[in-house]
Every structure is written in structure tokens, then in C-alpha cells.
MARGU-833568 format. One record per residue (C-alpha): residue in one letter; x, y, z. Coordinates in Angstrom, 3 decimals. Layout:
{rolum A; {X; Y; Z}}
...
This chain:
{rolum X; {-30.888; 5.726; -29.428}}
{rolum X; {-27.799; 3.887; -28.338}}
{rolum X; {-25.241; 2.836; -30.958}}
{rolum X; {-25.773; -0.883; -30.186}}
{rolum X; {-29.509; -0.608; -30.881}}
{rolum X; {-28.898; 1.387; -34.073}}
{rolum X; {-26.478; -1.326; -35.199}}
{rolum X; {-29.014; -4.019; -34.294}}
{rolum X; {-31.636; -2.295; -36.462}}
{rolum X; {-29.263; -2.103; -39.436}}
{rolum X; {-28.170; -5.706; -38.958}}
{rolum X; {-31.810; -6.778; -38.819}}
{rolum X; {-32.498; -4.954; -42.090}}
{rolum X; {-29.391; -6.458; -43.715}}
{rolum X; {-30.368; -9.983; -42.698}}
{rolum X; {-34.160; -9.806; -43.095}}
{rolum X; {-35.008; -7.093; -45.593}}
{rolum X; {-32.278; -6.464; -48.156}}
{rolum X; {-34.405; -3.921; -50.023}}
{rolum X; {-34.874; -1.802; -46.898}}
{rolum X; {-31.146; -1.987; -46.176}}
{rolum X; {-30.249; -1.043; -49.773}}
{rolum X; {-32.607; 1.936; -49.655}}
{rolum X; {-30.913; 3.243; -46.523}}
{rolum X; {-27.476; 2.599; -48.012}}
{rolum X; {-28.432; 4.353; -51.261}}
{rolum X; {-29.846; 7.361; -49.410}}
{rolum X; {-26.634; 7.704; -47.414}}
{rolum X; {-24.475; 7.264; -50.514}}
{rolum X; {-26.467; 9.943; -52.310}}
{rolum X; {-26.150; 12.315; -49.354}}
{rolum X; {-22.393; 11.696; -49.273}}
{rolum X; {-22.270; 12.151; -53.067}}
{rolum X; {-20.749; 8.752; -53.704}}
{rolum X; {-22.014; 5.746; -55.600}}
{rolum X; {-23.619; 2.994; -53.487}}
{rolum X; {-20.975; 0.532; -54.708}}
{rolum X; {-18.338; 2.641; -52.926}}
{rolum X; {-20.184; 2.078; -49.642}}
{rolum X; {-20.789; -1.606; -50.405}}
{rolum X; {-17.051; -2.270; -50.726}}
{rolum X; {-16.472; -1.359; -47.087}}
{rolum X; {-16.792; -3.887; -44.305}}
{rolum X; {-20.325; -4.130; -42.958}}
{rolum X; {-19.218; -2.788; -39.574}}
{rolum X; {-17.548; 0.250; -41.144}}
{rolum X; {-20.458; 0.776; -43.531}}
{rolum X; {-23.022; 0.525; -40.731}}
{rolum X; {-21.108; 3.046; -38.630}}
{rolum X; {-21.254; 5.535; -41.522}}
{rolum X; {-24.930; 4.829; -42.190}}
{rolum X; {-25.811; 5.358; -38.520}}
{rolum X; {-23.895; 8.633; -38.387}}
{rolum X; {-25.622; 9.937; -41.515}}
{rolum X; {-29.136; 8.779; -40.560}}
{rolum X; {-28.946; 10.988; -37.476}}
{rolum X; {-28.866; 14.104; -39.658}}
{rolum X; {-32.115; 16.036; -40.201}}
{rolum X; {-31.960; 15.735; -44.003}}
{rolum X; {-31.933; 11.929; -43.645}}
{rolum X; {-35.128; 11.817; -41.584}}
{rolum X; {-37.189; 10.007; -44.234}}
{rolum X; {-34.603; 7.253; -44.746}}
{rolum X; {-34.230; 6.805; -40.978}}
{rolum X; {-38.008; 6.725; -40.489}}
{rolum X; {-38.420; 4.070; -43.194}}
{rolum X; {-35.756; 1.913; -41.593}}
{rolum X; {-37.371; 2.287; -38.161}}
{rolum X; {-40.857; 1.541; -39.477}}
{rolum X; {-39.634; -1.595; -41.225}}
{rolum X; {-37.811; -2.811; -38.113}}
{rolum X; {-40.805; -2.141; -35.879}}
{rolum X; {-43.331; -3.773; -38.206}}
{rolum X; {-41.193; -6.837; -38.902}}
{rolum X; {-39.389; -7.478; -35.641}}
{rolum X; {-41.646; -5.859; -33.051}}
{rolum X; {-45.123; -6.295; -34.469}}
{rolum X; {-46.330; -7.804; -31.196}}
{rolum X; {-45.207; -4.705; -29.271}}
{rolum X; {-47.270; -2.522; -31.616}}
{rolum X; {-50.251; -4.835; -31.216}}
{rolum X; {-49.932; -4.870; -27.416}}
{rolum X; {-49.794; -1.068; -27.274}}
{rolum X; {-52.798; -0.512; -29.511}}
{rolum X; {-54.820; -3.288; -27.847}}
{rolum X; {-54.088; -1.709; -24.454}}
{rolum X; {-55.467; 1.584; -25.733}}
{rolum X; {-58.495; -0.068; -27.315}}
{rolum X; {-57.495; 1.256; -30.757}}
{rolum X; {-58.641; -0.777; -33.743}}
{rolum X; {-55.780; -1.946; -35.947}}
{rolum X; {-54.708; -4.592; -38.395}}
{rolum X; {-51.629; -6.382; -37.050}}
{rolum X; {-50.300; -3.193; -35.458}}
{rolum X; {-51.150; -0.867; -38.351}}
{rolum X; {-53.799; 1.803; -37.820}}
{rolum X; {-55.770; 3.602; -40.510}}
{rolum X; {-57.402; 6.193; -38.268}}
{rolum X; {-55.995; 7.128; -34.861}}
{rolum X; {-58.187; 8.833; -32.277}}
{rolum X; {-57.346; 12.488; -31.642}}
{rolum X; {-56.804; 11.756; -27.924}}
{rolum X; {-56.419; 8.788; -25.587}}
{rolum X; {-57.413; 8.451; -21.943}}
{rolum X; {-54.484; 8.963; -19.545}}
{rolum X; {-55.210; 5.803; -17.534}}
{rolum X; {-55.304; 3.591; -20.640}}
{rolum X; {-52.124; 5.162; -21.999}}
{rolum X; {-50.242; 4.709; -18.725}}
{rolum X; {-51.417; 1.099; -18.348}}
{rolum X; {-50.509; 0.276; -21.949}}
{rolum X; {-47.032; 1.815; -21.628}}
{rolum X; {-46.432; 0.025; -18.311}}
{rolum X; {-47.408; -3.253; -19.976}}
{rolum X; {-44.874; -2.637; -22.759}}
{rolum X; {-42.130; -1.803; -20.264}}
{rolum X; {-42.696; -5.098; -18.419}}
{rolum X; {-42.642; -7.181; -21.621}}
{rolum X; {-39.966; -5.476; -23.772}}
{rolum X; {-36.626; -3.719; -23.443}}
{rolum X; {-37.160; -0.111; -22.277}}
{rolum X; {-34.994; 1.353; -25.052}}
{rolum X; {-36.985; -0.503; -27.721}}
{rolum X; {-40.244; 0.675; -26.139}}
{rolum X; {-38.889; 4.219; -26.092}}
{rolum X; {-37.849; 4.062; -29.746}}
{rolum X; {-41.296; 2.744; -30.685}}
{rolum X; {-43.231; 5.321; -28.683}}
{rolum X; {-41.087; 8.217; -29.900}}
{rolum X; {-41.464; 7.017; -33.488}}
{rolum X; {-45.209; 6.557; -32.986}}
{rolum X; {-45.549; 10.076; -31.592}}
{rolum X; {-43.491; 11.735; -34.313}}
{rolum X; {-44.733; 9.751; -37.325}}
{rolum X; {-48.467; 10.056; -36.736}}
{rolum X; {-50.772; 12.966; -37.443}}
{rolum X; {-52.536; 12.476; -34.123}}
{rolum X; {-49.941; 13.806; -31.705}}
{rolum X; {-51.138; 12.973; -28.212}}
{rolum X; {-50.118; 15.533; -25.593}}
{rolum X; {-50.268; 12.985; -22.753}}
{rolum X; {-47.874; 10.664; -24.627}}
{rolum X; {-45.564; 13.590; -25.335}}
{rolum X; {-45.482; 14.470; -21.631}}
{rolum X; {-44.840; 10.852; -20.695}}
{rolum X; {-41.937; 10.601; -23.156}}
{rolum X; {-40.411; 13.790; -21.751}}
{rolum X; {-40.871; 12.986; -18.064}}
{rolum X; {-40.472; 9.197; -17.633}}
{rolum X; {-36.780; 8.367; -17.269}}
{rolum X; {-37.373; 4.855; -18.631}}
{rolum X; {-38.496; 6.338; -21.949}}
{rolum X; {-35.571; 8.690; -22.506}}
{rolum X; {-33.546; 8.286; -25.683}}
{rolum X; {-29.874; 9.010; -26.127}}
{rolum X; {-28.276; 6.186; -24.179}}
{rolum X; {-24.615; 5.377; -24.744}}
């Protein structure tokens, strides 16, 4: 994802969920083999830059996933609800207990198009990529859409 969106996610956690932010900070401090207080003494901008750089590493996948999940469930709950409603998947406020093994192409395309008209494309892309990678039911048609639709590509500057 772009650095501005990564910073926005960290800022959201800092302002709205201190525990989530502290967990990410502690995970990064542990990975860097420093005490969390060492990281806390830095300016938030400098600290966030270091956290973002570290969360991109494979060994930090769990900490990054927790941060993303928290941001999506707290800030973008309606996007999750819209997506699942468009697919006809039963959920509780955007959280699903049992995903279907497959979804119909037409419903998936319509649901994704709806998201892209209502929300920022990069945020939709982050959500859909996270959804695809964090769930046991990996849908091949969603994977293909994420790989082929330019609006859903990650890695912006």
C-alpha cells in the first residue's frame, strides 16, 4: 500500500485504539531488539516510519494483519458489510463465521464495483487483498480480479 495510507492506518490506531497501536509498536521493538520505551521516545512521525518499514517484513505478518483487521473493523465496517451483503453472505456487522467455498462471478463483480464507487480504490484494494489472504476460503475468482483489475493493484507511491 502507499506510505500515506500506511501512515493513516497507524494514526487511526494511535488515536482510536491505543492497545492495537501499542501491540504493533511492541512487536516492532521486539523485532528490532530494543525496548518499546526506546521507540516511544521518538517523534510519532519518526516512530511510524520505522513501524511501517518493519511491518512490511514477512516475519511481522501477524502484527501487520492485526493492525489491518482492527483498522478495517473499526473504520471501514460499512465497506465490509457492503461487500458481504452484495455477495449474499451472512455476517454479523461485517464479521463472518463461515464463508462459502466459492462465490458466483456476477455477484463478486457487482459487489466489488459497488465498493469501488463508494470508497477509495486503494482502501478497497487493501480490504479485498486482506480478505483474500486472511480467510481459509480463498476464492479463485477474487484472486484473478485482484491480479487483473488495475484499480485493485497495491503498491502505489
